[in-house]
All heavy atoms as TSV, in Angstrom:
chain	resi	resn	atom	element	x	y	z
A	1	MET	N	N	76.354	117.208	97.705
A	1	MET	CA	C	77.141	118.266	97.092
A	1	MET	C	C	78.369	118.525	97.980
A	1	MET	O	O	78.241	118.584	99.182
A	1	MET	CB	C	76.321	119.527	96.931
A	1	MET	CG	C	77.066	120.599	96.213
A	1	MET	SD	S	75.966	121.930	95.707
A	1	MET	CE	C	76.730	123.303	96.485
A	2	ARG	N	N	79.473	118.714	97.333
A	2	ARG	CA	C	80.707	119.017	98.086
A	2	ARG	C	C	80.683	120.450	98.569
A	2	ARG	O	O	80.112	121.331	97.918
A	2	ARG	CB	C	81.923	118.798	97.188
A	2	ARG	CG	C	82.119	117.356	96.826
A	2	ARG	CD	C	83.381	117.195	95.987
A	2	ARG	NE	N	83.510	115.855	95.516
A	2	ARG	CZ	C	84.177	114.891	96.136
A	2	ARG	NH1	N	84.773	115.148	97.271
A	2	ARG	NH2	N	84.249	113.710	95.607
A	3	ASN	N	N	81.313	120.667	99.684
A	3	ASN	CA	C	81.352	121.979	100.302
A	3	ASN	C	C	82.218	122.923	99.488
A	3	ASN	O	O	83.420	122.698	99.354
A	3	ASN	CB	C	81.904	121.868	101.719
A	3	ASN	CG	C	81.909	123.168	102.467
A	3	ASN	OD1	O	81.654	124.226	101.885
A	3	ASN	ND2	N	82.146	123.117	103.751
A	4	PRO	N	N	81.647	123.990	98.922
A	4	PRO	CA	C	82.463	124.907	98.105
A	4	PRO	C	C	83.477	125.692	98.935
A	4	PRO	O	O	84.398	126.269	98.384
A	4	PRO	CB	C	81.414	125.836	97.459
A	4	PRO	CG	C	80.184	125.686	98.269
A	4	PRO	CD	C	80.255	124.338	98.946
A	5	ASN	N	N	83.319	125.722	100.250
A	5	ASN	CA	C	84.290	126.435	101.108
A	5	ASN	C	C	85.643	125.762	101.112
A	5	ASN	O	O	86.616	126.346	101.569
A	5	ASN	CB	C	83.747	126.554	102.519
A	5	ASN	CG	C	82.529	127.445	102.593
A	5	ASN	OD1	O	82.390	128.393	101.823
A	5	ASN	ND2	N	81.627	127.137	103.477
A	6	ARG	N	N	85.732	124.525	100.644
A	6	ARG	CA	C	87.008	123.841	100.609
A	6	ARG	C	C	87.930	124.407	99.518
A	6	ARG	O	O	89.143	124.296	99.624
A	6	ARG	CB	C	86.787	122.329	100.380
A	6	ARG	CG	C	86.542	121.980	98.907
A	6	ARG	CD	C	86.064	120.560	98.702
A	6	ARG	NE	N	86.066	120.154	97.338
A	6	ARG	CZ	C	85.254	120.599	96.374
A	6	ARG	NH1	N	84.321	121.492	96.669
A	6	ARG	NH2	N	85.333	120.175	95.140
A	7	ILE	N	N	87.382	125.027	98.536
A	7	ILE	CA	C	88.168	125.453	97.371
A	7	ILE	C	C	89.282	126.451	97.723
A	7	ILE	O	O	90.439	126.240	97.359
A	7	ILE	CB	C	87.240	125.948	96.229
A	7	ILE	CG1	C	86.359	124.798	95.762
A	7	ILE	CG2	C	88.037	126.580	95.105
A	7	ILE	CD1	C	85.244	125.212	94.827
A	8	PRO	N	N	88.966	127.537	98.405
A	8	PRO	CA	C	90.025	128.495	98.744
A	8	PRO	C	C	91.118	127.873	99.612
A	8	PRO	O	O	92.325	128.166	99.436
A	8	PRO	CB	C	89.312	129.624	99.480
A	8	PRO	CG	C	87.902	129.507	99.142
A	8	PRO	CD	C	87.664	128.057	98.811
A	9	LYS	N	N	90.757	126.981	100.503
A	9	LYS	CA	C	91.725	126.326	101.367
A	9	LYS	C	C	92.681	125.454	100.589
A	9	LYS	O	O	93.890	125.444	100.775
A	9	LYS	CB	C	91.016	125.523	102.471
A	9	LYS	CG	C	90.209	126.356	103.414
A	9	LYS	CD	C	89.383	125.483	104.347
A	9	LYS	CE	C	88.433	126.327	105.158
A	9	LYS	NZ	N	87.511	125.499	105.966
A	10	ILE	N	N	92.108	124.693	99.671
A	10	ILE	CA	C	92.921	123.792	98.846
A	10	ILE	C	C	93.831	124.608	97.899
A	10	ILE	O	O	95.013	124.293	97.749
A	10	ILE	CB	C	92.009	122.867	98.036
A	10	ILE	CG1	C	91.277	121.911	98.980
A	10	ILE	CG2	C	92.776	122.068	96.955
A	10	ILE	CD1	C	90.101	121.169	98.381
A	11	LEU	N	N	93.272	125.622	97.291
A	11	LEU	CA	C	94.077	126.465	96.397
A	11	LEU	C	C	95.206	127.155	97.169
A	11	LEU	O	O	96.335	127.307	96.639
A	11	LEU	CB	C	93.216	127.478	95.672
A	11	LEU	CG	C	92.278	126.893	94.654
A	11	LEU	CD1	C	91.397	127.981	94.049
A	11	LEU	CD2	C	93.011	126.153	93.531
A	12	ALA	N	N	94.957	127.557	98.394
A	12	ALA	CA	C	95.998	128.199	99.209
A	12	ALA	C	C	97.139	127.222	99.509
A	12	ALA	O	O	98.301	127.602	99.461
A	12	ALA	CB	C	95.402	128.717	100.492
A	13	GLU	N	N	96.772	125.979	99.767
A	13	GLU	CA	C	97.814	124.948	99.996
A	13	GLU	C	C	98.644	124.737	98.764
A	13	GLU	O	O	99.888	124.672	98.822
A	13	GLU	CB	C	97.165	123.647	100.454
A	13	GLU	CG	C	96.550	123.668	101.805
A	13	GLU	CD	C	97.556	123.649	102.948
A	13	GLU	OE1	O	98.787	123.544	102.682
A	13	GLU	OE2	O	97.112	123.761	104.087
A	14	ILE	N	N	98.010	124.625	97.619
A	14	ILE	CA	C	98.690	124.453	96.368
A	14	ILE	C	C	99.589	125.670	96.090
A	14	ILE	O	O	100.760	125.543	95.689
A	14	ILE	CB	C	97.745	124.181	95.185
A	14	ILE	CG1	C	97.097	122.796	95.374
A	14	ILE	CG2	C	98.446	124.286	93.839
A	14	ILE	CD1	C	96.012	122.489	94.396
A	15	GLU	N	N	99.066	126.857	96.337
A	15	GLU	CA	C	99.840	128.068	96.121
A	15	GLU	C	C	101.103	128.093	96.999
A	15	GLU	O	O	102.180	128.444	96.516
A	15	GLU	CB	C	98.974	129.298	96.439
A	15	GLU	CG	C	99.708	130.618	96.262
A	15	GLU	CD	C	98.859	131.826	96.620
A	15	GLU	OE1	O	97.872	131.695	97.341
A	15	GLU	OE2	O	99.239	132.926	96.147
A	16	ASN	N	N	100.989	127.696	98.254
A	16	ASN	CA	C	102.144	127.684	99.150
A	16	ASN	C	C	103.234	126.750	98.627
A	16	ASN	O	O	104.410	127.099	98.659
A	16	ASN	CB	C	101.729	127.263	100.554
A	16	ASN	CG	C	100.932	128.354	101.248
A	16	ASN	OD1	O	101.048	129.515	100.930
A	16	ASN	ND2	N	100.135	127.950	102.205
A	17	ILE	N	N	102.827	125.604	98.168
A	17	ILE	CA	C	103.792	124.635	97.629
A	17	ILE	C	C	104.391	125.172	96.321
A	17	ILE	O	O	105.619	125.141	96.118
A	17	ILE	CB	C	103.120	123.254	97.431
A	17	ILE	CG1	C	102.719	122.660	98.766
A	17	ILE	CG2	C	104.079	122.310	96.686
A	17	ILE	CD1	C	101.792	121.461	98.650
A	18	TRP	N	N	103.532	125.661	95.446
A	18	TRP	CA	C	103.975	126.126	94.127
A	18	TRP	C	C	104.955	127.287	94.240
A	18	TRP	O	O	105.885	127.395	93.443
A	18	TRP	CB	C	102.753	126.509	93.309
A	18	TRP	CG	C	102.923	126.523	91.852
A	18	TRP	CD1	C	104.043	126.285	91.114
A	18	TRP	CD2	C	101.908	126.825	90.889
A	18	TRP	NE1	N	103.786	126.416	89.776
A	18	TRP	CE2	C	102.459	126.761	89.616
A	18	TRP	CE3	C	100.573	127.144	91.001
A	18	TRP	CZ2	C	101.729	126.984	88.463
A	18	TRP	CZ3	C	99.828	127.373	89.842
A	18	TRP	CH2	C	100.433	127.288	88.600
A	19	LYS	N	N	104.763	128.146	95.203
A	19	LYS	CA	C	105.653	129.304	95.360
A	19	LYS	C	C	107.080	128.870	95.692
A	19	LYS	O	O	108.017	129.600	95.413
A	19	LYS	CB	C	105.124	130.260	96.417
A	19	LYS	CG	C	103.981	131.101	95.936
A	19	LYS	CD	C	103.527	132.110	96.974
A	19	LYS	CE	C	102.473	133.003	96.404
A	19	LYS	NZ	N	102.010	133.983	97.414
A	20	LYS	N	N	107.237	127.713	96.264
A	20	LYS	CA	C	108.558	127.185	96.566
A	20	LYS	C	C	109.237	126.650	95.319
A	20	LYS	O	O	110.462	126.479	95.296
A	20	LYS	CB	C	108.454	126.064	97.610
A	20	LYS	CG	C	107.971	126.574	98.965
A	20	LYS	CD	C	107.820	125.445	99.936
A	20	LYS	CE	C	107.215	125.923	101.205
A	20	LYS	NZ	N	106.936	124.814	102.151
A	21	TYR	N	N	108.453	126.380	94.272
A	21	TYR	CA	C	108.929	125.827	93.005
A	21	TYR	C	C	108.362	126.611	91.842
A	21	TYR	O	O	107.638	126.041	91.020
A	21	TYR	CB	C	108.559	124.346	92.910
A	21	TYR	CG	C	109.032	123.558	94.084
A	21	TYR	CD1	C	108.200	123.371	95.204
A	21	TYR	CD2	C	110.317	123.047	94.165
A	21	TYR	CE1	C	108.639	122.674	96.331
A	21	TYR	CE2	C	110.780	122.361	95.273
A	21	TYR	CZ	C	109.930	122.195	96.347
A	21	TYR	OH	O	110.384	121.505	97.457
A	22	PRO	N	N	108.634	127.893	91.746
A	22	PRO	CA	C	107.952	128.746	90.761
A	22	PRO	C	C	108.278	128.427	89.299
A	22	PRO	O	O	107.542	128.829	88.416
A	22	PRO	CB	C	108.387	130.163	91.147
A	22	PRO	CG	C	109.701	129.948	91.827
A	22	PRO	CD	C	109.570	128.636	92.557
A	23	ASP	N	N	109.378	127.717	89.086
A	23	ASP	CA	C	109.725	127.356	87.701
A	23	ASP	C	C	108.898	126.194	87.157
A	23	ASP	O	O	108.924	125.925	85.967
A	23	ASP	CB	C	111.212	127.029	87.578
A	23	ASP	CG	C	112.055	128.295	87.774
A	23	ASP	OD1	O	111.572	129.386	87.414
A	23	ASP	OD2	O	113.172	128.174	88.255
A	24	MET	N	N	108.198	125.505	88.047
A	24	MET	CA	C	107.341	124.392	87.613
A	24	MET	C	C	106.015	124.884	87.092
A	24	MET	O	O	105.481	125.880	87.570
A	24	MET	CB	C	107.080	123.414	88.759
A	24	MET	CG	C	108.225	122.553	89.134
A	24	MET	SD	S	107.621	121.279	90.230
A	24	MET	CE	C	109.136	120.528	90.684
A	25	ARG	N	N	105.505	124.174	86.114
A	25	ARG	CA	C	104.124	124.442	85.684
A	25	ARG	C	C	103.220	123.655	86.630
A	25	ARG	O	O	103.644	122.703	87.282
A	25	ARG	CB	C	103.953	123.960	84.241
A	25	ARG	CG	C	104.790	124.740	83.245
A	25	ARG	CD	C	104.631	124.280	81.812
A	25	ARG	NE	N	104.861	122.836	81.656
A	25	ARG	CZ	C	106.045	122.287	81.429
A	25	ARG	NH1	N	107.107	123.038	81.374
A	25	ARG	NH2	N	106.171	120.959	81.278
A	26	LEU	N	N	101.971	124.047	86.728
A	26	LEU	CA	C	101.020	123.366	87.617
A	26	LEU	C	C	100.946	121.879	87.312
A	26	LEU	O	O	100.950	121.056	88.199
A	26	LEU	CB	C	99.631	124.021	87.540
A	26	LEU	CG	C	98.573	123.379	88.403
A	26	LEU	CD1	C	98.971	123.394	89.912
A	26	LEU	CD2	C	97.227	124.107	88.236
A	27	GLY	N	N	100.895	121.566	86.016
A	27	GLY	CA	C	100.831	120.149	85.634
A	27	GLY	C	C	102.058	119.353	86.112
A	27	GLY	O	O	101.943	118.225	86.504
A	28	GLN	N	N	103.216	119.997	86.081
A	28	GLN	CA	C	104.422	119.343	86.572
A	28	GLN	C	C	104.355	119.124	88.079
A	28	GLN	O	O	104.683	118.056	88.578
A	28	GLN	CB	C	105.654	120.216	86.284
A	28	GLN	CG	C	106.154	120.216	84.913
A	28	GLN	CD	C	107.340	121.150	84.778
A	28	GLN	OE1	O	107.204	122.356	84.993
A	28	GLN	NE2	N	108.511	120.567	84.463
A	29	LEU	N	N	103.914	120.165	88.779
A	29	LEU	CA	C	103.827	120.095	90.226
A	29	LEU	C	C	102.980	118.913	90.672
A	29	LEU	O	O	103.384	118.152	91.550
A	29	LEU	CB	C	103.243	121.412	90.759
A	29	LEU	CG	C	103.356	121.663	92.261
A	29	LEU	CD1	C	104.765	122.073	92.603
A	29	LEU	CD2	C	102.348	122.714	92.682
A	30	ILE	N	N	101.858	118.739	90.035
A	30	ILE	CA	C	100.956	117.680	90.396
A	30	ILE	C	C	101.387	116.363	89.750
A	30	ILE	O	O	101.355	115.285	90.369
A	30	ILE	CB	C	99.492	118.017	90.009
A	30	ILE	CG1	C	99.040	119.227	90.852
A	30	ILE	CG2	C	98.571	116.858	90.215
A	30	ILE	CD1	C	97.716	119.804	90.461
A	31	GLY	N	N	101.785	116.446	88.493
A	31	GLY	CA	C	102.207	115.243	87.766
A	31	GLY	C	C	103.430	114.526	88.360
A	31	GLY	O	O	103.604	113.331	88.163
A	32	ASN	N	N	104.246	115.239	89.096
A	32	ASN	CA	C	105.379	114.614	89.752
A	32	ASN	C	C	104.962	113.675	90.853
A	32	ASN	O	O	105.736	112.775	91.257
A	32	ASN	CB	C	106.318	115.668	90.343
A	32	ASN	CG	C	107.142	116.388	89.278
A	32	ASN	OD1	O	107.334	115.854	88.180
A	32	ASN	ND2	N	107.617	117.556	89.606
A	33	VAL	N	N	103.759	113.816	91.379
A	33	VAL	CA	C	103.300	112.959	92.464
A	33	VAL	C	C	102.157	112.060	92.064
A	33	VAL	O	O	101.949	111.042	92.681
A	33	VAL	CB	C	102.928	113.784	93.739
A	33	VAL	CG1	C	104.143	114.515	94.272
A	33	VAL	CG2	C	101.825	114.769	93.456
A	34	LEU	N	N	101.403	112.412	91.027
A	34	LEU	CA	C	100.293	111.619	90.577
A	34	LEU	C	C	100.187	111.705	89.064
A	34	LEU	O	O	100.508	112.746	88.506
A	34	LEU	CB	C	98.969	112.139	91.142
A	34	LEU	CG	C	98.670	111.940	92.599
A	34	LEU	CD1	C	97.380	112.664	92.947
A	34	LEU	CD2	C	98.535	110.472	92.951
A	35	GLU	N	N	99.681	110.678	88.466
A	35	GLU	CA	C	99.410	110.726	87.044
A	35	GLU	C	C	98.323	109.756	86.680
A	35	GLU	O	O	98.015	108.865	87.450
A	35	GLU	CB	C	100.672	110.496	86.209
A	35	GLU	CG	C	101.306	109.172	86.428
A	35	GLU	CD	C	102.571	109.015	85.620
A	35	GLU	OE1	O	103.462	109.872	85.703
A	35	GLU	OE2	O	102.661	107.997	84.940
A	36	GLY	N	N	97.786	109.931	85.523
A	36	GLY	CA	C	96.771	108.992	85.017
A	36	GLY	C	C	95.483	109.022	85.809
A	36	GLY	O	O	95.108	110.066	86.381
A	37	PRO	N	N	94.790	107.927	85.846
A	37	PRO	CA	C	93.461	107.866	86.495
A	37	PRO	C	C	93.502	108.207	87.970
A	37	PRO	O	O	92.513	108.663	88.518
A	37	PRO	CB	C	93.038	106.411	86.274
A	37	PRO	CG	C	93.843	105.888	85.181
A	37	PRO	CD	C	95.134	106.671	85.188
A	38	SER	N	N	94.639	107.988	88.638
A	38	SER	CA	C	94.692	108.267	90.078
A	38	SER	C	C	94.387	109.750	90.349
A	38	SER	O	O	93.798	110.090	91.389
A	38	SER	CB	C	96.000	107.850	90.678
A	38	SER	OG	O	97.072	108.551	90.070
A	39	LEU	N	N	94.786	110.625	89.434
A	39	LEU	CA	C	94.528	112.031	89.603
A	39	LEU	C	C	93.029	112.333	89.570
A	39	LEU	O	O	92.507	113.167	90.296
A	39	LEU	CB	C	95.263	112.863	88.560
A	39	LEU	CG	C	95.071	114.375	88.621
A	39	LEU	CD1	C	95.506	114.930	89.956
A	39	LEU	CD2	C	95.833	115.044	87.499
A	40	TYR	N	N	92.340	111.616	88.740
A	40	TYR	CA	C	90.901	111.822	88.584
A	40	TYR	C	C	90.121	111.438	89.805
A	40	TYR	O	O	89.136	112.046	90.177
A	40	TYR	CB	C	90.414	111.037	87.343
A	40	TYR	CG	C	88.943	111.281	87.034
A	40	TYR	CD1	C	88.559	112.407	86.316
A	40	TYR	CD2	C	87.980	110.395	87.438
A	40	TYR	CE1	C	87.218	112.628	86.029
A	40	TYR	CE2	C	86.648	110.582	87.157
A	40	TYR	CZ	C	86.278	111.711	86.450
A	40	TYR	OH	O	84.960	111.929	86.168
A	41	TYR	N	N	90.555	110.384	90.489
A	41	TYR	CA	C	89.774	109.819	91.592
A	41	TYR	C	C	90.245	110.250	92.967
A	41	TYR	O	O	89.538	109.980	93.943
A	41	TYR	CB	C	89.796	108.307	91.498
A	41	TYR	CG	C	89.088	107.789	90.283
A	41	TYR	CD1	C	89.790	107.292	89.191
A	41	TYR	CD2	C	87.720	107.826	90.205
A	41	TYR	CE1	C	89.128	106.853	88.070
A	41	TYR	CE2	C	87.030	107.384	89.081
A	41	TYR	CZ	C	87.735	106.904	88.004
A	41	TYR	OH	O	87.095	106.473	86.908
A	42	ILE	N	N	91.347	110.877	93.081
A	42	ILE	CA	C	91.845	111.255	94.407
A	42	ILE	C	C	90.991	112.378	95.034
A	42	ILE	O	O	90.545	113.290	94.364
A	42	ILE	CB	C	93.339	111.688	94.354
A	42	ILE	CG1	C	93.932	111.730	95.735
A	42	ILE	CG2	C	93.519	112.980	93.588
A	42	ILE	CD1	C	95.452	111.841	95.738
A	43	GLU	N	N	90.762	112.252	96.325
A	43	GLU	CA	C	90.021	113.294	97.041
A	43	GLU	C	C	90.936	114.505	97.229
A	43	GLU	O	O	92.159	114.366	97.303
A	43	GLU	CB	C	89.540	112.772	98.409
A	43	GLU	CG	C	88.500	111.714	98.319
A	43	GLU	CD	C	87.135	112.245	97.780
A	43	GLU	OE1	O	86.865	113.447	97.908
A	43	GLU	OE2	O	86.389	111.407	97.230
A	44	ASP	N	N	90.342	115.665	97.349
A	44	ASP	CA	C	91.106	116.901	97.452
A	44	ASP	C	C	92.099	116.875	98.605
A	44	ASP	O	O	93.258	117.221	98.444
A	44	ASP	CB	C	90.166	118.114	97.583
A	44	ASP	CG	C	89.272	118.295	96.384
A	44	ASP	OD1	O	89.665	117.908	95.278
A	44	ASP	OD2	O	88.177	118.815	96.582
A	45	TYR	N	N	91.603	116.494	99.758
A	45	TYR	CA	C	92.493	116.485	100.935
A	45	TYR	C	C	93.632	115.493	100.769
A	45	TYR	O	O	94.771	115.753	101.247
A	45	TYR	CB	C	91.698	116.215	102.228
A	45	TYR	CG	C	91.223	114.758	102.388
A	45	TYR	CD1	C	92.029	113.848	103.037
A	45	TYR	CD2	C	90.026	114.330	101.852
A	45	TYR	CE1	C	91.608	112.539	103.177
A	45	TYR	CE2	C	89.605	113.027	101.966
A	45	TYR	CZ	C	90.428	112.121	102.629
A	45	TYR	OH	O	90.028	110.822	102.777
A	46	MET	N	N	93.408	114.418	100.063
A	46	MET	CA	C	94.460	113.435	99.824
A	46	MET	C	C	95.507	113.989	98.870
A	46	MET	O	O	96.695	113.766	99.025
A	46	MET	CB	C	93.854	112.149	99.262
A	46	MET	CG	C	92.999	111.399	100.288
A	46	MET	SD	S	92.078	110.014	99.571
A	46	MET	CE	C	93.410	108.933	99.154
A	47	LEU	N	N	95.049	114.726	97.865
A	47	LEU	CA	C	96.014	115.347	96.938
A	47	LEU	C	C	96.919	116.293	97.678
A	47	LEU	O	O	98.142	116.288	97.487
A	47	LEU	CB	C	95.257	116.089	95.803
A	47	LEU	CG	C	96.141	116.908	94.858
A	47	LEU	CD1	C	97.159	116.013	94.154
A	47	LEU	CD2	C	95.283	117.632	93.855
A	48	ILE	N	N	96.359	117.123	98.542
A	48	ILE	CA	C	97.173	118.072	99.316
A	48	ILE	C	C	98.160	117.305	100.192
A	48	ILE	O	O	99.321	117.674	100.277
A	48	ILE	CB	C	96.244	118.957	100.164
A	48	ILE	CG1	C	95.393	119.867	99.268
A	48	ILE	CG2	C	97.076	119.816	101.154
A	48	ILE	CD1	C	96.190	120.731	98.295
A	49	ASP	N	N	97.714	116.236	100.837
A	49	ASP	CA	C	98.603	115.449	101.659
A	49	ASP	C	C	99.774	114.865	100.844
A	49	ASP	O	O	100.922	114.926	101.287
A	49	ASP	CB	C	97.863	114.310	102.359
A	49	ASP	CG	C	96.932	114.781	103.439
A	49	ASP	OD1	O	97.012	115.957	103.847
A	49	ASP	OD2	O	96.084	113.977	103.888
A	50	VAL	N	N	99.476	114.342	99.672
A	50	VAL	CA	C	100.518	113.770	98.816
A	50	VAL	C	C	101.499	114.849	98.347
A	50	VAL	O	O	102.695	114.673	98.362
A	50	VAL	CB	C	99.877	113.059	97.605
A	50	VAL	CG1	C	100.906	112.661	96.568
A	50	VAL	CG2	C	99.084	111.825	98.059
A	51	LEU	N	N	100.983	116.021	97.964
A	51	LEU	CA	C	101.828	117.115	97.527
A	51	LEU	C	C	102.725	117.568	98.679
A	51	LEU	O	O	103.947	117.765	98.488
A	51	LEU	CB	C	101.015	118.300	97.025
A	51	LEU	CG	C	100.345	118.115	95.660
A	51	LEU	CD1	C	99.324	119.214	95.417
A	51	LEU	CD2	C	101.370	118.109	94.572
A	52	LYS	N	N	102.154	117.759	99.852
A	52	LYS	CA	C	102.932	118.205	101.012
A	52	LYS	C	C	104.047	117.213	101.332
A	52	LYS	O	O	105.201	117.600	101.564
A	52	LYS	CB	C	102.044	118.382	102.224
A	52	LYS	CG	C	101.229	119.659	102.211
A	52	LYS	CD	C	100.408	119.682	103.508
A	52	LYS	CE	C	99.601	120.932	103.637
A	52	LYS	NZ	N	98.837	120.972	104.905
A	53	GLU	N	N	103.700	115.952	101.335
A	53	GLU	CA	C	104.659	114.923	101.686
A	53	GLU	C	C	105.793	114.880	100.631
A	53	GLU	O	O	106.973	114.870	100.979
A	53	GLU	CB	C	103.981	113.575	101.774
A	53	GLU	CG	C	104.951	112.467	102.156
A	53	GLU	CD	C	104.273	111.105	102.273
A	53	GLU	OE1	O	103.033	111.066	102.505
A	53	GLU	OE2	O	104.977	110.127	102.117
A	54	ALA	N	N	105.431	114.873	99.374
A	54	ALA	CA	C	106.444	114.780	98.336
A	54	ALA	C	C	107.360	115.990	98.317
A	54	ALA	O	O	108.602	115.837	98.195
A	54	ALA	CB	C	105.756	114.640	96.967
A	55	TYR	N	N	106.805	117.169	98.445
A	55	TYR	CA	C	107.635	118.336	98.321
A	55	TYR	C	C	108.334	118.755	99.630
A	55	TYR	O	O	109.323	119.490	99.607
A	55	TYR	CB	C	106.859	119.511	97.698
A	55	TYR	CG	C	106.599	119.280	96.251
A	55	TYR	CD1	C	105.360	118.902	95.766
A	55	TYR	CD2	C	107.646	119.369	95.351
A	55	TYR	CE1	C	105.152	118.669	94.437
A	55	TYR	CE2	C	107.450	119.126	94.004
A	55	TYR	CZ	C	106.204	118.756	93.526
A	55	TYR	OH	O	106.019	118.508	92.218
A	56	SER	N	N	107.887	118.216	100.742
A	56	SER	CA	C	108.623	118.474	102.000
A	56	SER	C	C	109.951	117.703	101.972
A	56	SER	O	O	110.923	118.129	102.608
A	56	SER	CB	C	107.779	118.076	103.182
A	56	SER	OG	O	107.612	116.665	103.254
A	57	LYS	N	N	109.962	116.591	101.237
A	57	LYS	CA	C	111.208	115.818	101.155
A	57	LYS	C	C	112.291	116.491	100.302
A	57	LYS	O	O	113.450	116.213	100.432
A	57	LYS	CB	C	110.906	114.430	100.491
A	57	LYS	CG	C	110.031	113.553	101.356
A	57	LYS	CD	C	109.711	112.277	100.660
A	57	LYS	CE	C	108.757	111.424	101.474
A	57	LYS	NZ	N	108.330	110.238	100.773
A	58	THR	N	N	111.849	117.448	99.443
A	58	THR	CA	C	112.808	118.089	98.561
A	58	THR	C	C	113.254	119.443	99.111
A	58	THR	O	O	114.131	120.082	98.532
A	58	THR	CB	C	112.188	118.320	97.170
A	58	THR	OG1	O	111.060	119.173	97.282
A	58	THR	CG2	C	111.814	117.009	96.527
A	59	GLU	N	N	112.702	119.862	100.251
A	59	GLU	CA	C	113.096	121.182	100.799
A	59	GLU	C	C	114.467	121.089	101.419
A	59	GLU	O	O	114.857	120.080	101.971
A	59	GLU	CB	C	112.047	121.642	101.839
A	59	GLU	CG	C	110.728	121.987	101.212
A	59	GLU	CD	C	109.703	122.401	102.244
A	59	GLU	OE1	O	110.023	122.474	103.453
A	59	GLU	OE2	O	108.553	122.656	101.843
A	60	LYS	N	N	115.146	122.195	101.339
A	60	LYS	CA	C	116.525	122.237	101.871
A	60	LYS	C	C	116.504	122.690	103.306
A	60	LYS	O	O	115.724	123.320	103.816
A	60	LYS	CB	C	117.363	123.207	101.050
A	60	LYS	CG	C	117.487	122.776	99.622
A	60	LYS	CD	C	118.160	123.829	98.783
A	60	LYS	CE	C	118.091	123.435	97.322
A	60	LYS	NZ	N	118.471	124.478	96.455
């Protein structure tokens, strides 16, 4: 079983990124970096890494 304590940490990371781009919908935020089956199979920590990397490139 996966550790349920990971959930608040992951959501906090997503929240921090999303607040920088409040006009995006959640699906857009994630869909800009992943789509299709890759989203289904990616580990949580890997998703956060991909989001951080992608959106750090767009920061001013």
